[in-house]
C-alpha positions as CSV (number, residue, x, y, z in Angstrom):
1,M,-76.5,-41.7,19.9
2,N,-79.4,-40.0,21.6
3,Q,-80.7,-43.4,22.6
4,V,-77.4,-44.3,24.2
5,K,-77.3,-41.0,26.0
6,E,-80.8,-41.3,27.4
7,H,-80.0,-44.8,28.6
8,G,-77.0,-43.5,30.5
9,V,-79.1,-40.7,32.1
10,K,-81.6,-43.2,33.2
11,F,-78.9,-45.1,35.1
12,K,-77.0,-42.0,36.3
13,A,-74.0,-43.1,34.1
14,R,-71.5,-41.1,32.2
15,T,-71.5,-41.6,28.4
16,Y,-68.4,-41.4,26.2
17,Y,-67.8,-41.4,22.5
18,A,-64.6,-42.6,20.8
19,G,-64.5,-41.3,17.2
20,V,-62.1,-43.2,15.0
21,G,-61.3,-42.5,11.4
22,F,-59.1,-44.0,8.7
23,A,-57.4,-42.1,5.9
24,H,-54.9,-42.6,3.1
25,A,-51.5,-41.9,4.6
26,E,-50.1,-39.9,1.7
27,D,-53.2,-37.8,0.8
28,Y,-56.3,-37.5,3.0
29,Q,-58.4,-36.8,-0.2
30,K,-57.6,-40.2,-1.8
31,P,-59.8,-43.2,-1.0
32,L,-58.4,-46.1,1.0
33,S,-57.2,-49.1,-1.0
34,K,-56.2,-52.6,0.0
35,N,-52.4,-52.3,-0.3
36,A,-51.9,-48.5,0.4
37,P,-50.6,-47.2,3.7
38,Y,-53.2,-45.6,6.0
39,V,-53.4,-43.6,9.2
40,V,-55.8,-43.8,12.1
41,N,-57.3,-40.5,13.4
42,Y,-58.3,-40.8,17.1
43,D,-58.9,-37.8,19.3
44,G,-59.5,-39.8,22.5
45,L,-62.6,-40.3,24.5
46,Q,-65.1,-37.4,24.6
47,E,-67.8,-37.3,27.2
48,I,-71.3,-36.8,25.9
49,L,-73.1,-34.2,28.0
């Protein structure tokens, strides 16, 4: 991620991160499986300063 940040600084650009995670819908401690329901965790874009 530092390499991307440095590249953005070089071109006077703003750098963002979009963290996305998947989890088992019924119990976050269980692993994901092919036919089980899941949820997507997304906190939106976060600017890297």
